[in-house]
Phi, psi and omega in degrees: 000133184264144173265134182261351182287141175286146175296145180297143185287136176277166176302326178290319176303317182292320177296319178299319182296320178295319182293322175299314177299319182290324179290324191272341184241113181300325176230114189225130177247117169269118188219170171266117183090204178231168181305323181282326180230070184292149179255007171207155183300323182292318175302317180299316183291320181294316179292326179295316177300316179296310181301329181292346178280345172079014183241149175295151174211154180269154173218156172234126172277108181292339176291331176272353179229074188298334178294316176295320178301322180285324188264327182305318179301333177292312183295316186284336191057033181224118194281341193244167171243150006284161173230128179254128179244126177229124179061036177080005183245138172288122178276312178149197182258197184305311184298315182292321180298310183296316179298317180292325183292316180292330182275357183077017180270337186281319186302309177303322179295314183291321177298313183298321181284324189286129176292144177295141181286133178297140179292138176282000000 
C-alpha cells in the first residue's frame, strides 16, 4: 500500500527552504499578509516603504507558512516580522526599514540588488 502523504518537514528542510528563498530573491520581505493585504501595521509600513523604492520585490506571508514563521527567527537571529533581506543579508525589521527609507538609504540598496527588468 502506497502512502501519498508527504513526510512532515524536518527543521532542516524548512531551513533549507528559507535559505533557498533568500538566495533566489535579491529583495525579499518576510511579512504578515501580502503587500496589497498586510495583516499587521508593521508589515504594512515595511511593504509601503519597499513599494516606494519602485522596484519589484518578493515576499513570503509567514501567516500562511507557520513552519517558516517558527524557524526564520532562529536563522536570522531576529525575533520579529517583518524581516527584509537584500542580497542574502538581513537588513532588519520595520523600524530599520522605515528609517533607511526616510534617510534615502533603502532605495539605492534595493536598486542595486534588483535585477534590471528585461525590456519588452
